[in-house]
PQR file of N, CA, C, O and H, with PARSE charges and radii, in Angstrom:
ATOM      1  N   UNK A   1       0.858  -1.172  -0.002 -0.4000 1.5000
ATOM      2  CA  UNK A   1      -0.012   0.000   0.032 -0.0000 2.0000
ATOM      3  C   UNK A   1       0.883   1.223  -0.012  0.5500 1.7000
ATOM      4  O   UNK A   1       2.076   1.133   0.277 -0.5500 1.4000
ATOM      5  N   UNK A   2       0.332   2.334  -0.360 -0.4000 1.5000
ATOM      6  CA  UNK A   2       1.058   3.613  -0.410 -0.0000 2.0000
ATOM      7  C   UNK A   2       0.434   4.540   0.638  0.5500 1.7000
ATOM      8  O   UNK A   2      -0.775   4.769   0.658 -0.5500 1.4000
ATOM      9  H   UNK A   2      -0.637   2.408  -0.595  0.4000 1.0000
ATOM     10  N   UNK A   3       1.297   5.057   1.498 -0.4000 1.5000
ATOM     11  CA  UNK A   3       0.883   6.086   2.447 -0.0000 2.0000
ATOM     12  C   UNK A   3       1.782   7.312   2.270  0.5500 1.7000
ATOM     13  O   UNK A   3       2.901   7.217   1.766 -0.5500 1.4000
ATOM     14  H   UNK A   3       2.280   4.871   1.482  0.4000 1.0000
ATOM     15  N   UNK A   4       1.270   8.444   2.691 -0.4000 1.5000
ATOM     16  CA  UNK A   4       2.068   9.679   2.622 -0.0000 2.0000
ATOM     17  C   UNK A   4       2.500  10.071   4.023  0.5500 1.7000
ATOM     18  O   UNK A   4       1.673  10.144   4.933 -0.5500 1.4000
ATOM     19  H   UNK A   4       0.360   8.521   3.101  0.4000 1.0000
ATOM     20  N   UNK A   5       3.780  10.322   4.202 -0.4000 1.5000
ATOM     21  CA  UNK A   5       4.361  10.710   5.467 -0.0000 2.0000
ATOM     22  C   UNK A   5       5.120  12.001   5.249  0.5500 1.7000
ATOM     23  O   UNK A   5       6.066  12.032   4.463 -0.5500 1.4000
ATOM     24  H   UNK A   5       4.451  10.263   3.463  0.4000 1.0000
ATOM     25  N   UNK A   6       4.725  13.074   5.932 -0.4000 1.5000
ATOM     26  CA  UNK A   6       5.356  14.364   5.789 -0.0000 2.0000
ATOM     27  C   UNK A   6       5.545  14.701   4.323  0.5500 1.7000
ATOM     28  O   UNK A   6       6.633  15.083   3.891 -0.5500 1.4000
ATOM     29  H   UNK A   6       3.956  13.049   6.571  0.4000 1.0000
ATOM     30  N   UNK A   7       4.468  14.553   3.566 -0.4000 1.5000
ATOM     31  CA  UNK A   7       4.365  14.915   2.150 -0.0000 2.0000
ATOM     32  C   UNK A   7       5.207  14.096   1.227  0.5500 1.7000
ATOM     33  O   UNK A   7       5.442  14.503   0.089 -0.5500 1.4000
ATOM     34  H   UNK A   7       3.584  14.242   3.918  0.4000 1.0000
ATOM     35  N   UNK A   8       5.687  12.915   1.687 -0.4000 1.5000
ATOM     36  CA  UNK A   8       6.464  12.006   0.870 -0.0000 2.0000
ATOM     37  C   UNK A   8       5.752  10.645   0.825  0.5500 1.7000
ATOM     38  O   UNK A   8       5.272  10.183   1.860 -0.5500 1.4000
ATOM     39  H   UNK A   8       5.496  12.584   2.612  0.4000 1.0000
ATOM     40  N   UNK A   9       5.673  10.011  -0.306 -0.4000 1.5000
ATOM     41  CA  UNK A   9       4.988   8.781  -0.482 -0.0000 2.0000
ATOM     42  C   UNK A   9       5.922   7.593  -0.117  0.5500 1.7000
ATOM     43  O   UNK A   9       7.100   7.577  -0.472 -0.5500 1.4000
ATOM     44  H   UNK A   9       6.063  10.386  -1.147  0.4000 1.0000
ATOM     45  N   UNK A  10       5.361   6.630   0.587 -0.4000 1.5000
ATOM     46  CA  UNK A  10       6.098   5.415   0.951 -0.0000 2.0000
ATOM     47  C   UNK A  10       5.251   4.206   0.638  0.5500 1.7000
ATOM     48  O   UNK A  10       4.034   4.209   0.819 -0.5500 1.4000
ATOM     49  H   UNK A  10       4.404   6.643   0.876  0.4000 1.0000
ATOM     50  N   UNK A  11       5.919   3.173   0.164 -0.4000 1.5000
ATOM     51  CA  UNK A  11       5.290   1.845  -0.032 -0.0000 2.0000
ATOM     52  C   UNK A  11       5.609   1.051   1.185  0.5500 1.7000
ATOM     53  O   UNK A  11       6.762   1.020   1.616 -0.5500 1.4000
ATOM     54  H   UNK A  11       6.908   3.170   0.017  0.4000 1.0000
ATOM     55  N   UNK A  12       4.596   0.385   1.775 -0.4000 1.5000
ATOM     56  CA  UNK A  12       4.788  -0.451   2.931 -0.0000 2.0000
ATOM     57  C   UNK A  12       3.783  -1.606   2.966  0.5500 1.7000
ATOM     58  O   UNK A  12       2.679  -1.505   2.432 -0.5500 1.4000
ATOM     59  H   UNK A  12       3.660   0.411   1.425  0.4000 1.0000
ATOM     60  N   UNK A  13       4.173  -2.650   3.575 -0.4000 1.5000
ATOM     61  CA  UNK A  13       3.323  -3.801   3.787 -0.0000 2.0000
ATOM     62  C   UNK A  13       2.856  -3.808   5.276  0.5500 1.7000
ATOM     63  O   UNK A  13       2.035  -4.632   5.676 -0.5500 1.4000
ATOM     64  H   UNK A  13       5.070  -2.732   4.009  0.4000 1.0000
ATOM     65  N   UNK A  14       3.399  -2.879   6.062 -0.4000 1.5000
ATOM     66  CA  UNK A  14       3.031  -2.802   7.443 -0.0000 2.0000
ATOM     67  C   UNK A  14       1.584  -2.391   7.578  0.5500 1.7000
ATOM     68  O   UNK A  14       1.065  -1.610   6.781 -0.5500 1.4000
ATOM     69  H   UNK A  14       4.066  -2.209   5.737  0.4000 1.0000
ATOM     70  N   UNK A  15       0.928  -2.937   8.614 -0.4000 1.5000
ATOM     71  CA  UNK A  15      -0.520  -2.626   8.795 -0.0000 2.0000
ATOM     72  C   UNK A  15      -0.781  -1.702   9.977  0.5500 1.7000
ATOM     73  O   UNK A  15      -1.913  -1.273  10.199 -0.5500 1.4000
ATOM     74  H   UNK A  15       1.349  -3.572   9.262  0.4000 1.0000
ATOM     75  N   UNK A  16       0.304  -1.389  10.758 -0.4000 1.5000
ATOM     76  CA  UNK A  16       0.097  -0.465  11.919 -0.0000 2.0000
ATOM     77  C   UNK A  16       1.145   0.626  11.802  0.5500 1.7000
ATOM     78  O   UNK A  16       2.160   0.498  11.119 -0.5500 1.4000
ATOM     79  H   UNK A  16       1.223  -1.738  10.577  0.4000 1.0000
ATOM     80  N   UNK A  17       0.841   1.708  12.508 -0.4000 1.5000
ATOM     81  CA  UNK A  17       1.799   2.832  12.540 -0.0000 2.0000
ATOM     82  C   UNK A  17       3.088   2.382  13.251  0.5500 1.7000
ATOM     83  O   UNK A  17       4.192   2.716  12.819 -0.5500 1.4000
ATOM     84  H   UNK A  17       0.016   1.812  13.063  0.4000 1.0000
ATOM     85  N   UNK A  18       2.934   1.625  14.337 -0.4000 1.5000
ATOM     86  CA  UNK A  18       4.067   1.129  15.079 -0.0000 2.0000
ATOM     87  C   UNK A  18       4.978   0.293  14.164  0.5500 1.7000
ATOM     88  O   UNK A  18       6.200   0.441  14.195 -0.5500 1.4000
ATOM     89  H   UNK A  18       2.038   1.354  14.688  0.4000 1.0000
ATOM     90  N   UNK A  19       4.400  -0.542  13.391 -0.4000 1.5000
ATOM     91  CA  UNK A  19       5.150  -1.391  12.457 -0.0000 2.0000
ATOM     92  C   UNK A  19       5.869  -0.570  11.384  0.5500 1.7000
ATOM     93  O   UNK A  19       7.015  -0.865  11.043 -0.5500 1.4000
ATOM     94  H   UNK A  19       3.407  -0.662  13.366  0.4000 1.0000
ATOM     95  N   UNK A  20       5.209   0.445  10.856 -0.4000 1.5000
ATOM     96  CA  UNK A  20       5.779   1.298   9.863 -0.0000 2.0000
ATOM     97  C   UNK A  20       7.008   2.065  10.487  0.5500 1.7000
ATOM     98  O   UNK A  20       8.077   2.136   9.881 -0.5500 1.4000
ATOM     99  H   UNK A  20       4.278   0.684  11.132  0.4000 1.0000
ATOM    100  N   UNK A  21       6.819   2.606  11.660 -0.4000 1.5000
ATOM    101  CA  UNK A  21       7.899   3.343  12.287 -0.0000 2.0000
ATOM    102  C   UNK A  21       9.153   2.474  12.518  0.5500 1.7000
ATOM    103  O   UNK A  21      10.278   2.899  12.254 -0.5500 1.4000
ATOM    104  H   UNK A  21       5.951   2.549  12.152  0.4000 1.0000
ATOM    105  N   UNK A  22       8.928   1.264  13.008 -0.4000 1.5000
ATOM    106  CA  UNK A  22      10.069   0.342  13.251 -0.0000 2.0000
ATOM    107  C   UNK A  22      10.682  -0.068  11.890  0.5500 1.7000
ATOM    108  O   UNK A  22      11.906  -0.160  11.797 -0.5500 1.4000
ATOM    109  H   UNK A  22       8.015   0.919  13.222  0.4000 1.0000
ATOM    110  N   UNK A  23       9.884  -0.317  10.840 -0.4000 1.5000
ATOM    111  CA  UNK A  23      10.374  -0.677   9.562 -0.0000 2.0000
ATOM    112  C   UNK A  23      11.343   0.432   9.027  0.5500 1.7000
ATOM    113  O   UNK A  23      12.377   0.140   8.426 -0.5500 1.4000
ATOM    114  H   UNK A  23       8.890  -0.243  10.915  0.4000 1.0000
ATOM    115  N   UNK A  24      10.965   1.681   9.271 -0.4000 1.5000
ATOM    116  CA  UNK A  24      11.780   2.819   8.780 -0.0000 2.0000
ATOM    117  C   UNK A  24      12.903   3.221   9.724  0.5500 1.7000
ATOM    118  O   UNK A  24      13.689   4.110   9.395 -0.5500 1.4000
ATOM    119  H   UNK A  24      10.125   1.918   9.759  0.4000 1.0000
ATOM    120  N   UNK A  25      12.999   2.579  10.903 -0.4000 1.5000
ATOM    121  CA  UNK A  25      14.069   2.887  11.816 -0.0000 2.0000
ATOM    122  C   UNK A  25      13.870   4.107  12.693  0.5500 1.7000
ATOM    123  O   UNK A  25      14.827   4.640  13.254 -0.5500 1.4000
ATOM    124  H   UNK A  25      12.361   1.857  11.170  0.4000 1.0000
ATOM    125  N   UNK A  26      12.640   4.543  12.811 -0.4000 1.5000
ATOM    126  CA  UNK A  26      12.346   5.735  13.666 -0.0000 2.0000
ATOM    127  C   UNK A  26      12.381   5.314  15.138  0.5500 1.7000
ATOM    128  O   UNK A  26      12.064   4.168  15.455 -0.5500 1.4000
ATOM    129  H   UNK A  26      11.862   4.110  12.355  0.4000 1.0000
ATOM    130  N   UNK A  27      12.754   6.210  16.025 -0.4000 1.5000
ATOM    131  CA  UNK A  27      12.761   6.002  17.429 -0.0000 2.0000
ATOM    132  C   UNK A  27      11.425   6.473  17.965  0.5500 1.7000
ATOM    133  O   UNK A  27      11.243   7.684  18.092 -0.5500 1.4000
ATOM    134  H   UNK A  27      13.012   7.141  15.767  0.4000 1.0000
ATOM    135  N   UNK A  28      10.471   5.604  18.289 -0.4000 1.5000
ATOM    136  CA  UNK A  28       9.158   5.972  18.685 -0.0000 2.0000
ATOM    137  C   UNK A  28       9.029   6.869  19.889  0.5500 1.7000
ATOM    138  O   UNK A  28       8.072   7.637  19.992 -0.5500 1.4000
ATOM    139  H   UNK A  28      10.619   4.620  18.185  0.4000 1.0000
ATOM    140  N   UNK A  29       9.952   6.786  20.778 -0.4000 1.5000
ATOM    141  CA  UNK A  29       9.904   7.636  21.995 -0.0000 2.0000
ATOM    142  C   UNK A  29      10.005   9.087  21.741  0.5500 1.7000
ATOM    143  O   UNK A  29       9.614   9.884  22.594 -0.5500 1.4000
ATOM    144  H   UNK A  29      10.728   6.162  20.695  0.4000 1.0000
ATOM    145  N   UNK A  30      10.529   9.492  20.568 -0.4000 1.5000
ATOM    146  CA  UNK A  30      10.812  10.869  20.246 -0.0000 2.0000
ATOM    147  C   UNK A  30       9.886  11.425  19.152  0.5500 1.7000
ATOM    148  O   UNK A  30      10.202  12.461  18.566 -0.5500 1.4000
ATOM    149  H   UNK A  30      10.846   8.844  19.876  0.4000 1.0000
ATOM    150  N   UNK A  31       8.748  10.764  18.860 -0.4000 1.5000
ATOM    151  CA  UNK A  31       7.978  11.180  17.706 -0.0000 2.0000
ATOM    152  C   UNK A  31       6.509  11.403  18.172  0.5500 1.7000
ATOM    153  O   UNK A  31       5.967  10.699  19.025 -0.5500 1.4000
ATOM    154  H   UNK A  31       8.491   9.923  19.336  0.4000 1.0000
ATOM    155  N   UNK A  32       5.919  12.440  17.540 -0.4000 1.5000
ATOM    156  CA  UNK A  32       4.501  12.677  17.658 -0.0000 2.0000
ATOM    157  C   UNK A  32       3.864  12.381  16.284  0.5500 1.7000
ATOM    158  O   UNK A  32       4.389  12.821  15.262 -0.5500 1.4000
ATOM    159  H   UNK A  32       6.359  13.012  16.848  0.4000 1.0000
ATOM    160  N   UNK A  33       2.764  11.656  16.250 -0.4000 1.5000
ATOM    161  CA  UNK A  33       2.169  11.236  14.966 -0.0000 2.0000
ATOM    162  C   UNK A  33       0.756  11.808  14.829  0.5500 1.7000
ATOM    163  O   UNK A  33      -0.092  11.692  15.713 -0.5500 1.4000
ATOM    164  H   UNK A  33       2.337  11.298  17.081  0.4000 1.0000
ATOM    165  N   UNK A  34       0.558  12.431  13.667 -0.4000 1.5000
ATOM    166  CA  UNK A  34      -0.814  12.888  13.279 -0.0000 2.0000
ATOM    167  C   UNK A  34      -1.250  11.949  12.164  0.5500 1.7000
ATOM    168  O   UNK A  34      -0.542  11.791  11.170 -0.5500 1.4000
ATOM    169  H   UNK A  34       1.248  12.525  12.949  0.4000 1.0000
ATOM    170  N   UNK A  35      -2.388  11.339  12.322 -0.4000 1.5000
ATOM    171  CA  UNK A  35      -2.921  10.330  11.372 -0.0000 2.0000
ATOM    172  C   UNK A  35      -4.240  10.882  10.781  0.5500 1.7000
ATOM    173  O   UNK A  35      -5.238  11.051  11.482 -0.5500 1.4000
ATOM    174  H   UNK A  35      -2.963  11.467  13.130  0.4000 1.0000
ATOM    175  N   UNK A  36      -4.200  11.148   9.482 -0.4000 1.5000
ATOM    176  CA  UNK A  36      -5.417  11.703   8.797 -0.0000 2.0000
ATOM    177  C   UNK A  36      -6.031  12.854   9.620  0.5500 1.7000
ATOM    178  O   UNK A  36      -7.223  12.840   9.927 -0.5500 1.4000
ATOM    179  H   UNK A  36      -3.390  11.010   8.912  0.4000 1.0000
ATOM    180  N   UNK A  37      -5.209  13.834   9.966 -0.4000 1.5000
ATOM    181  CA  UNK A  37      -5.608  15.034  10.689 -0.0000 2.0000
ATOM    182  C   UNK A  37      -5.990  14.868  12.130  0.5500 1.7000
ATOM    183  O   UNK A  37      -6.654  15.723  12.716 -0.5500 1.4000
ATOM    184  H   UNK A  37      -4.241  13.845   9.718  0.4000 1.0000
ATOM    185  N   UNK A  38      -5.562  13.746  12.709 -0.4000 1.5000
ATOM    186  CA  UNK A  38      -5.839  13.527  14.184 -0.0000 2.0000
ATOM    187  C   UNK A  38      -4.595  13.058  14.864  0.5500 1.7000
ATOM    188  O   UNK A  38      -3.974  12.084  14.438 -0.5500 1.4000
ATOM    189  H   UNK A  38      -5.022  13.051  12.233  0.4000 1.0000
ATOM    190  N   UNK A  39      -4.210  13.762  15.956 -0.4000 1.5000
ATOM    191  CA  UNK A  39      -3.032  13.376  16.695 -0.0000 2.0000
ATOM    192  C   UNK A  39      -3.372  12.117  17.492  0.5500 1.7000
ATOM    193  O   UNK A  39      -4.377  12.064  18.201 -0.5500 1.4000
ATOM    194  H   UNK A  39      -4.715  14.553  16.302  0.4000 1.0000
ATOM    195  N   UNK A  40      -2.486  11.077  17.356 -0.4000 1.5000
ATOM    196  CA  UNK A  40      -2.710   9.851  18.016 -0.0000 2.0000
ATOM    197  C   UNK A  40      -1.938   9.741  19.281  0.5500 1.7000
ATOM    198  O   UNK A  40      -0.804  10.207  19.395 -0.5500 1.4000
ATOM    199  H   UNK A  40      -1.669  11.120  16.780  0.4000 1.0000
ATOM    200  N   UNK A  41      -2.602   9.085  20.279 -0.4000 1.5000
ATOM    201  CA  UNK A  41      -1.883   8.711  21.499 -0.0000 2.0000
ATOM    202  C   UNK A  41      -0.962   7.568  21.125  0.5500 1.7000
ATOM    203  O   UNK A  41      -1.266   6.781  20.228 -0.5500 1.4000
ATOM    204  H   UNK A  41      -3.523   8.706  20.187  0.4000 1.0000
ATOM    205  N   UNK A  42       0.128   7.483  21.792 -0.4000 1.5000
ATOM    206  CA  UNK A  42       1.102   6.440  21.510 -0.0000 2.0000
ATOM    207  C   UNK A  42       0.481   5.049  21.652  0.5500 1.7000
ATOM    208  O   UNK A  42       0.882   4.121  20.951 -0.5500 1.4000
ATOM    209  H   UNK A  42       0.374   8.123  22.520  0.4000 1.0000
ATOM    210  N   UNK A  43      -0.464   4.902  22.526 -0.4000 1.5000
ATOM    211  CA  UNK A  43      -1.162   3.617  22.738 -0.0000 2.0000
ATOM    212  C   UNK A  43      -1.979   3.184  21.528  0.5500 1.7000
ATOM    213  O   UNK A  43      -2.343   2.013  21.417 -0.5500 1.4000
ATOM    214  H   UNK A  43      -0.790   5.656  23.096  0.4000 1.0000
ATOM    215  N   UNK A  44      -2.270   4.102  20.627 -0.4000 1.5000
ATOM    216  CA  UNK A  44      -3.037   3.776  19.444 -0.0000 2.0000
ATOM    217  C   UNK A  44      -2.209   3.319  18.258  0.5500 1.7000
ATOM    218  O   UNK A  44      -2.758   2.802  17.285 -0.5500 1.4000
ATOM    219  H   UNK A  44      -1.974   5.053  20.716  0.4000 1.0000
ATOM    220  N   UNK A  45      -0.866   3.505  18.324 -0.4000 1.5000
ATOM    221  CA  UNK A  45      -0.023   3.245  17.219 -0.0000 2.0000
ATOM    222  C   UNK A  45      -0.030   1.778  16.738  0.5500 1.7000
ATOM    223  O   UNK A  45       0.181   1.496  15.559 -0.5500 1.4000
ATOM    224  H   UNK A  45      -0.420   3.925  19.115  0.4000 1.0000
ATOM    225  N   UNK A  46      -0.279   0.854  17.687 -0.4000 1.5000
ATOM    226  CA  UNK A  46      -0.354  -0.518  17.285 -0.0000 2.0000
ATOM    227  C   UNK A  46      -1.770  -1.093  17.098  0.5500 1.7000
ATOM    228  O   UNK A  46      -1.970  -2.281  16.845 -0.5500 1.4000
ATOM    229  H   UNK A  46      -0.450   1.083  18.645  0.4000 1.0000
ATOM    230  N   UNK A  47      -2.761  -0.150  17.241 -0.4000 1.5000
ATOM    231  CA  UNK A  47      -4.152  -0.597  17.047 -0.0000 2.0000
ATOM    232  C   UNK A  47      -4.821   0.022  15.855  0.5500 1.7000
ATOM    233  O   UNK A  47      -5.782  -0.526  15.316 -0.5500 1.4000
ATOM    234  H   UNK A  47      -2.598   0.816  17.446  0.4000 1.0000
ATOM    235  N   UNK A  48      -4.312   1.182  15.433 -0.4000 1.5000
ATOM    236  CA  UNK A  48      -4.896   1.845  14.218 -0.0000 2.0000
ATOM    237  C   UNK A  48      -4.344   1.105  13.015  0.5500 1.7000
ATOM    238  O   UNK A  48      -3.133   0.935  12.876 -0.5500 1.4000
ATOM    239  H   UNK A  48      -3.531   1.628  15.871  0.4000 1.0000
ATOM    240  N   UNK A  49      -5.248   0.666  12.143 -0.4000 1.5000
ATOM    241  CA  UNK A  49      -4.823  -0.048  10.907 -0.0000 2.0000
ATOM    242  C   UNK A  49      -4.607   0.892   9.778  0.5500 1.7000
ATOM    243  O   UNK A  49      -5.487   1.675   9.420 -0.5500 1.4000
ATOM    244  H   UNK A  49      -6.232   0.804  12.256  0.4000 1.0000
ATOM    245  N   UNK A  50      -3.429   0.819   9.212 -0.4000 1.5000
ATOM    246  CA  UNK A  50      -3.060   1.683   8.034 -0.0000 2.0000
ATOM    247  C   UNK A  50      -3.796   1.174   6.843  0.5500 1.7000
ATOM    248  O   UNK A  50      -3.959  -0.034   6.671 -0.5500 1.4000
ATOM    249  H   UNK A  50      -2.714   0.183   9.503  0.4000 1.0000
ATOM    250  N   UNK A  51      -4.256   2.102   5.993 -0.4000 1.5000
ATOM    251  CA  UNK A  51      -4.938   1.861   4.734 -0.0000 2.0000
ATOM    252  C   UNK A  51      -4.266   2.576   3.589  0.5500 1.7000
ATOM    253  O   UNK A  51      -3.648   3.621   3.796 -0.5500 1.4000
ATOM    254  H   UNK A  51      -4.123   3.083   6.133  0.4000 1.0000
ATOM    255  N   UNK A  52      -4.365   2.054   2.412 -0.4000 1.5000
ATOM    256  CA  UNK A  52      -3.845   2.716   1.219 -0.0000 2.0000
ATOM    257  C   UNK A  52      -4.355   4.133   1.142  0.5500 1.7000
ATOM    258  O   UNK A  52      -5.561   4.365   1.228 -0.5500 1.4000
ATOM    259  H   UNK A  52      -4.867   1.206   2.244  0.4000 1.0000
ATOM    260  N   UNK A  53      -3.477   5.063   0.984 -0.4000 1.5000
ATOM    261  CA  UNK A  53      -3.872   6.482   0.855 -0.0000 2.0000
ATOM    262  C   UNK A  53      -3.856   7.254   2.115  0.5500 1.7000
ATOM    263  O   UNK A  53      -4.093   8.461   2.064 -0.5500 1.4000
ATOM    264  H   UNK A  53      -2.498   4.874   0.914  0.4000 1.0000
ATOM    265  N   UNK A  54      -3.590   6.651   3.284 -0.4000 1.5000
ATOM    266  CA  UNK A  54      -3.522   7.326   4.561 -0.0000 2.0000
ATOM    267  C   UNK A  54      -2.420   8.439   4.517  0.5500 1.7000
ATOM    268  O   UNK A  54      -1.440   8.349   3.777 -0.5500 1.4000
ATOM    269  H   UNK A  54      -3.397   5.671   3.324  0.4000 1.0000
ATOM    270  N   UNK A  55      -2.635   9.443   5.316 -0.4000 1.5000
ATOM    271  CA  UNK A  55      -1.702  10.541   5.394 -0.0000 2.0000
ATOM    272  C   UNK A  55      -1.224  10.699   6.882  0.5500 1.7000
ATOM    273  O   UNK A  55      -2.036  10.847   7.795 -0.5500 1.4000
ATOM    274  H   UNK A  55      -3.431   9.516   5.917  0.4000 1.0000
ATOM    275  N   UNK A  56       0.089  10.663   7.074 -0.4000 1.5000
ATOM    276  CA  UNK A  56       0.695  10.846   8.349 -0.0000 2.0000
ATOM    277  C   UNK A  56       1.551  12.083   8.351  0.5500 1.7000
ATOM    278  O   UNK A  56       2.198  12.400   7.354 -0.5500 1.4000
ATOM    279  H   UNK A  56       0.748  10.544   6.332  0.4000 1.0000
ATOM    280  N   UNK A  57       1.560  12.784   9.463 -0.4000 1.5000
ATOM    281  CA  UNK A  57       2.542  13.873   9.693 -0.0000 2.0000
ATOM    282  C   UNK A  57       3.243  13.466  10.941  0.5500 1.7000
ATOM    283  O   UNK A  57       2.603  13.112  11.932 -0.5500 1.4000
ATOM    284  H   UNK A  57       1.034  12.527  10.273  0.4000 1.0000
ATOM    285  N   UNK A  58       4.588  13.507  10.916 -0.4000 1.5000
ATOM    286  CA  UNK A  58       5.390  13.120  12.086 -0.0000 2.0000
ATOM    287  C   UNK A  58       6.297  14.282  12.447  0.5500 1.7000
ATOM    288  O   UNK A  58       6.840  14.962  11.577 -0.5500 1.4000
ATOM    289  H   UNK A  58       5.108  13.794  10.111  0.4000 1.0000
ATOM    290  N   UNK A  59       6.447  14.492  13.716 -0.4000 1.5000
ATOM    291  CA  UNK A  59       7.370  15.525  14.242 -0.0000 2.0000
ATOM    292  C   UNK A  59       8.264  14.896  15.299  0.5500 1.7000
ATOM    293  O   UNK A  59       7.808  14.136  16.152 -0.5500 1.4000
ATOM    294  H   UNK A  59       6.005  13.940  14.424  0.4000 1.0000
ATOM    295  N   UNK A  60       9.501  15.217  15.226 -0.4000 1.5000
ATOM    296  CA  UNK A  60      10.470  14.733  16.238 -0.0000 2.0000
ATOM    297  C   UNK A  60      10.480  15.725  17.410  0.5500 1.7000
ATOM    298  O   UNK A  60      10.527  16.940  17.217 -0.5500 1.4000
ATOM    299  H   UNK A  60       9.871  15.835  14.532  0.4000 1.0000
ATOM    300  N   UNK A  61      10.435  15.175  18.622 -0.4000 1.5000
ATOM    301  CA  UNK A  61      10.488  15.998  19.824 -0.0000 2.0000
ATOM    302  C   UNK A  61      11.952  16.417  20.038  0.5500 1.7000
ATOM    303  O   UNK A  61      12.875  15.617  19.886 -0.5500 1.4000
ATOM    304  H   UNK A  61      10.398  14.188  18.779  0.4000 1.0000
ATOM    305  N   UNK A  62      12.125  17.648  20.383 -0.4000 1.5000
ATOM    306  CA  UNK A  62      13.469  18.161  20.634 -0.0000 2.0000
ATOM    307  C   UNK A  62      13.458  18.748  22.057  0.5500 1.7000
ATOM    308  O   UNK A  62      12.550  19.503  22.406 -0.5500 1.4000
ATOM    309  H   UNK A  62      11.375  18.298  20.506  0.4000 1.0000
ATOM    310  N   UNK A  63      14.431  18.415  22.853 -0.4000 1.5000
ATOM    311  CA  UNK A  63      14.529  18.949  24.203 -0.0000 2.0000
ATOM    312  C   UNK A  63      15.979  19.515  24.417  0.5500 1.7000
ATOM    313  O   UNK A  63      16.955  19.049  23.829 -0.5500 1.4000
ATOM    314  H   UNK A  63      15.169  17.802  22.570  0.4000 1.0000
ATOM    315  N   UNK A  64      16.034  20.477  25.236 -0.4000 1.5000
ATOM    316  CA  UNK A  64      17.343  21.043  25.502 -0.0000 2.0000
ATOM    317  C   UNK A  64      17.244  22.060  26.622  0.5500 1.7000
ATOM    318  O   UNK A  64      16.168  22.341  27.149 -0.5500 1.4000
ATOM    319  H   UNK A  64      15.242  20.856  25.714  0.4000 1.0000
ATOM    320  N   UNK A  65      18.367  22.583  26.956 -0.4000 1.5000
ATOM    321  CA  UNK A  65      18.366  23.477  28.053 -0.0000 2.0000
ATOM    322  C   UNK A  65      19.282  24.658  27.862  0.5500 1.7000
ATOM    323  O   UNK A  65      19.377  25.514  28.742 -0.5500 1.4000
ATOM    324  H   UNK A  65      19.241  22.355  26.527  0.4000 1.0000
TER
END
């Protein structure tokens, strides 16, 4: 299936956001995910089923002092 992440198209066979993030090597602890215009709680990442044409926006959390 094809999904769009931060305006870039990706092909994936993963069916969950958690699976997609791990497939791409992202560190889940440092990411916020918006799925089809809705910010997801981290607990939803392995329960929301990805579908062809879904749109994700991801932002990396940055901390400093």
